[in-house]
N, C-alpha and C positions, 0 to 999 in steps of 0.2 A: 702873921701868917699870910701870904702870898694867894691869891683869889683861885688860881687853880691849885695849889695845894688843898684849900678849902674843898672844893670840887669833887680834888680826888679822894678824899676821906669819906666825904657824902657821900661818894661812888660805895666804897668800900661799906660804909655802914649800914647800906641798904642791901649790899650781897650777904652782908651776916644775919641781914636781917628777914632776906627771901632770899634760903636756900637752894630754890628750885632753879637748875639753870637756862630754865628758858623764860624765867619771866621776866629777869632783866638782861636785857644788850649795850653795850657801851665800848663806843672805838674812841681810843686817848690819840689818836692822832686827829680827826673833827672833831674831839671835844663832842661829839652828837650819839645819841641812843634810843630807846624804847623800853617802856616799861609796862609791860599787859596786866590788867587791871583785870583778876576775875571774881568773875562775879557768882557765889552761889548761894545756895540756898540748905535748910538743913530739912529732911524729911517731917516735919511738923509742919513747916509754910513752904508749900512747893507754889513758884511759879507757874501763874495761868496766864497764856497770853491770846489773844484775839487777833484774827488776822481777819476783819473786815470785807478786803477783796476776793480772800479764798476763801470765805465761810466757813472758818477753822478755829479750834480751838485746842489749845496742847497744853499739857503739864510738862514743868520740869525742875532738874534740881539743878543744872546748869547753863546761864546764859550766856554767850558767844562774850568773850575780854572788850573792857572798852578799851582802846591802843593811845597811850602818851608819848607822844615822838616829843623829844626836845634837843635843843642844844647850849651850850653855856656860852655862852661870848665872856670875851677873854674878862670885862669888867665883871661878873657874877661871882659872890654874891655883892660883892661894896657896892654897885652903880645898879646894874640893870637885872631885872627875872629873867630865869630861860625863857625861849623864844621855844613856844610848844605848837604840837597840832594835837586833835584828837579825833580818834576815828573810830567808829562804831556801828552795827547794824543793826540794833534795835530799840536804839534810841534816834529819834527825828534830827534835822539840823535844828529844829528853832530850843529842842532839848538842848544839845550839843552848844549852840549859841550860848544860852542860861548858863552854862556848865562854866564855859570859859570865861566868860563875865565875873564867874565867883572865885575864876583862880585869880582871876588880875586882884580881886579883892583879900584875896586869902594873901598874898605880896605884898600888897600895901602895909597890908597889917602885918605884915610880919618882914618887914623889906631887911637887908642887906644880913642876912641870915639864910644860911640852906634850907632852902623851900619844899623840893622834892618829895619828904617824906608827909610834909599837911597836906599835899596837894594829894599824895596816893588814900594816905587815910580818911580820906572828902571822898575820893571816888571811890572805895570804896565800902564804906560805912554809914556817909552822908547822903547819896546820890538818890534817891526813894525821898525821904523826908524832903530833902530841897526841894524835888522837880514835884511834888506832892502824889506821888504815883502810889500807889497799891501792887508790892509784886504778887499780890493773889487775882489782879485784872487787869493785865497790861494788852493796854491797845497799844496793835501795832501799825503807824503810819507811814504810807512808803511815796507818800505827794512830796515833792521838792520847795523848801521854800522859797521866797522870792527873793528876800535875800536872806544872809546870812553869814557868819563871821568866816572870814577865809582861813581860818585856823580852823575847819570845824571838814570833817566830813562822813556822809552818810550812806553806807553801801547798802547794795541791794540785800533784801530780808527778807527768806521765807521761810514756811513752816518746817520742812524738809532739813533746809540748813542749819535752821536751831536742832532737830532732832537730832540728824548726825551731831551735833556739835555735845550735845548733853548727854548720847552714847558712850564718842569718847570719852570723856570725862569720866563719866562713871566706870568704864572700863580699865583706865589708868587708874583711877581712886584703887579699884579692885584688886588690879597687879601688884601693887602696894603696900596692901593688907597682910593679914595675918589669919586662917581659917583651919578650923581643926578636921581633919577627914575624917568621918565617921566611920570608915572603913577598916584603915590600918589603926584609926586615932594617934596621928602625929601631927603636928604642928607644922602646917606649910603656905609659903608666900604666894598670893592670889597670880602673880604669872604660872605657876606651877600647879596651877588647880582647872577647874572646871564649874560653871556657876549654868546648873541647870536655867533657862531662861522661864517660865511659867513659875517655879514654883520657888525659884534664886536659891534651891538648897547644896551646898558647895563639896564637893568631890575632889582628892589629889589625881593627876593624870595621868600617874602610876597605878594606881587600882582600878581608873575606868577606861584604861587601854585594854589591861588584861581581859576585864567584863564585857569589853564592847568588844575585844576579839571574839572570845570566847561565844558569846552570840552569836556572830557574822557567821565563821565557819560549823553554827550548826544550823546555819538557815532564818535564823529567828531574829529577820531585820526588823521587827515591827515591836521589841521590846525590848526597845536601846532606850529605858526611859532611867527617868529617879530610882535608885536602890535605896530611896529611906521609903520602910515600912509604908503601906496604902499609898505611896505616890506613884502618878501618871506621866507625870511632865516627859513631852520626849527629847533627845537629845537633838538640835539641829544637824543637819546634814554637813556643815562649815568645823563646828565640833567633833564631831566621828570623823575626819576629814586630817585634822587638825591631832588627834590620836592613835588612829593607825596605822595612817602613812595610804600612799596612793594605791599598791597592790591593791591590799584588803578593804581599801575606800572603793574601788572599782568592781569588787566580786558587790558588796555592800548595792553599791547604787544601784547592779545590771538585775543583785534579787528584786531591789525595790518595785524596776520598770518592771520586768516580767510579771512582779504579779498585780503591779495595776494592769497591765492587758491583762492579767487570766480573769479582772473583773470588766473586762467588755464585754457586753455580748456579743460583738460585732468583731473579734477579733480570734482567730484561730492559730494554731500552728503547725506547720509544714510536717507533715510524718515521720519522715527525712532524719535517721538521727546523725545523720550528718550536716545535716543544715537547720531543721527548727527553724525558719523563719517565719516571723508574724505576719500573717496573711489577713485580709478582710476578704468574705464571700463576693462573689458576683451575684447569686439570688442565695434561694433557701440552703442550697447545695452545694453547687459549685464552687468549687477554689481551685484559682491557679499560682502558684508558687512563686513572686518575681524574682528571686533568687537561683534554685534548681529547676525550675516550669512543670517541675510535679504539678498531677493533676488529682486534686483524691475531692473527696463528701467530706462537707462539715461534721458530718453528724458521725460517722463512724470511723473517718481518718481512712479508709481504705483505696481502691482506685475507683475515681469516677466510675458511677453507673445507673444515672441519670435516672429515671424515675422508679426504677427497680426498689425494694427496702432494703434498707440495708443487710447487711448478714454480721452474725452477732456470736462469740462464742457462749459457749454453756454457764461461762462464767459472770460473763458480761450479763447474758442474758438474765440470770437470778439473779444479779444485781439490780437490775430494770424493775425487775415482778415485784422485788422488794421495796421498791420507790414507787410504785404503783399502788400496791398495795396498802402503803404506809402515809404515804401522801397527800395532801386534801384536793379540794377540786383545779386548785389553776395546775400545779405539780403534774396531774392525772390528764388534761387537756394539751399541755406540753407535750407527753410521753405520747399522745393519743398520735398530735400533727405531729411527731417525730419519727416514729416509727409503726403508725397506724393501725385506730381502733380494734377493727377486728382481729389483728394481729398480738397486741396487747390482752386481748379476752384472752385469746386460745394461752397464752402463754400462760398467764396467772392459772388458768385450768388445771392444764399441764402441770405444773410445777407443782400444784396444789396435792395434783394424784403420785408425782415424785415422790412429796416429801410426808404422804403419807403412806408409803412403802416402804421407804425408809426407816419411818419409826415404829413397823409393825411387822416386817419381812428380814432375812437376814439370806446373805448369797453362799450357794452353799459353796464351802470351800474346794471342792475339785471343779467344778466347771463352772464359778461364779451366776448359777442362775437362781432370780430371784425367788424364794420361797416365804410362804406363810404359813405359819403352826397355828393350828386351830382351836385345837385339842390333843388330849392324847398324851402319851410318855414323852418323856427329851432324846428316845433313840427316834432318828428320825430319816428317813430314805427321799434320795433327790428324785423326782418326777422324771427326769431330762437323761442323767448317767446311773442313777440305781445304784448309788453310793451310799453308805452307810455313814453319819458324822450326829456329835453329841450337838444339840440347840443351843447346852449352857458355854462350852468353850469351844464351839466350832472345831471339835477334832476328828478328823476321820477316823472310825470304827471300824473292830474286823469286819472282813466278810463271814470270816465262821462263825465267829463268837461276839458281837455286838455288844452282848448285855456286858459282856466282863470287864470293860470301863466303869460302868456303876458300881460292880462284885468286888475290885480291885481295891483294898485297903491303902493303896498307895494313888490312887486315885486323889486328881481333886472334888472330882466330880464324884463320890464315893457315896454310897446309897443316895443315889440325887436323880435318880430316873424319873419321879413323879413330883421334882422341887418345882415349884410357880406351878403347878396345874392346877385348877378349880376344880372342886367339890362339888358336883352335885347334888343337891339338897335332897332329891331323890332317890339318889344313890346308897341308901344304906343299908347295913346288916339285920337280917332278921335274929333276934337272942332267942335260939330254941333253950328253952326250961330242961334241965339235967334227967329228970324224973317223965318219962311222956309212954304216956300209950302205943 
C-alpha cells in the first residue's frame, strides 16, 4: 500500500473514532489538516486556574483546546513524520516546546506507521502527568519564553476567555443531552429545554413558554421563577426573550423598568393619562414633565399649588389617616412633612368623630340626616323632616298608624317594637297579691 493510501485510511479511521464534525478537519488537496484536542474534566475533579497578573482564580470543567495542525509529506509514514504545529492558550510556550519534543520521541518509537492517533491520545490523556501539572491547581503564565520551538504558538489567555469557552461547552453538552420535564413528564433534548442558572432545574420550552406568558399577562414579572416546588431561581432576561418572543418580552421589560422606577424615591410620573412620563422633581413638590410640559405637585399629582397644602379627596384623606394612625414614628414623620402636622392631627380627630357616628348612628331614609338612638322603642321620628321610620329595617312608617309595622304578622319586624332595647334594672313591675285590703 502506498503512503497516500495509508494517509487516507488514517484520516478515515480518525473520523470514525471522533465523530464530531468540528473536531477533525482535513484538506485532501493540500494533505493538511488540524485536530482539536478537547481537554475536559468531570464534576469530581474541576480544573482550578490561577491568574497571577489578574489576581483571579476560576473553576472550569472545560479548558480551551490544544490545536494540532499537521501536514502529510508525500513519503509519510514510510520515511518522514508529519509536520506539525501546536497552538494553545493556557499552556506556556515552554510547556508546548516540551510537548513537541515528546511527539518527536513518540514518532521515533513508532516510525513508519501512522502516528496521529498516538499523538492525539497522548495530548488527551497524558499531558498533565507528562508536564507534572496538577489539574486542580494550574497557574497560567502569560510571559513569553526567550527560546522556543518554532512549531509552538501560545495565544493570549485571560480568565474571561476561558470562562466563556467553558460556558459554551457546557451549553453544547446540555443541548445534546436528554432531560425529563417535570411539568409535562416528557423526555426532551436540551436544545428544546431551559435550565435555570442558579438551581440548574430543567423544564421544556413549551411548558415554560405558557407559564411565563401567563405570568407576564397578569403583570407578575417578578415571579418568572423555577416551577420546582420551593425553588425561587429567577429566569434571566435572555431566557425570557427566547421563550415568549419580542412583543411579549418588550411588555415584560417595560413592566420591570416601571417597577424599578417606582422604587426610586426621586421619580414620579406625569399624571396626564396620555403622557405618564417619568419625572425627577425640581424640589420637594415642583415637577415639570419634559414631554408634555405639565407642571404638577409631586405629592398630590394635581396642578402645582406652591406652598399651599395638597387638596385631597375624602377617600384619599381616609387612607392617609389610617396610615398615620397605624404607622410607626418614621411614617408619621413623613406624612407630617408631606401634609402638615396640624392638618394630620385634625384629620385624625375628624375621622374618629365620623367613625363614631357611622357605628352608632343611622341616616334618615327620607332626608339622610344622621340620627342616634339613645333609648326608647324602634319606632323613630326624624328631628329634621319629622318622618316616622323603623330603626331595625330603616323602612318609612305610616304617618297615621306607625305602629302597625310592628303589629302586622306579615312584617319582618313583627313584635320587634322593643327588640334591642336595654331593660333598666330599676324598671321592675310590682307584684300585687290577689287578696289585699
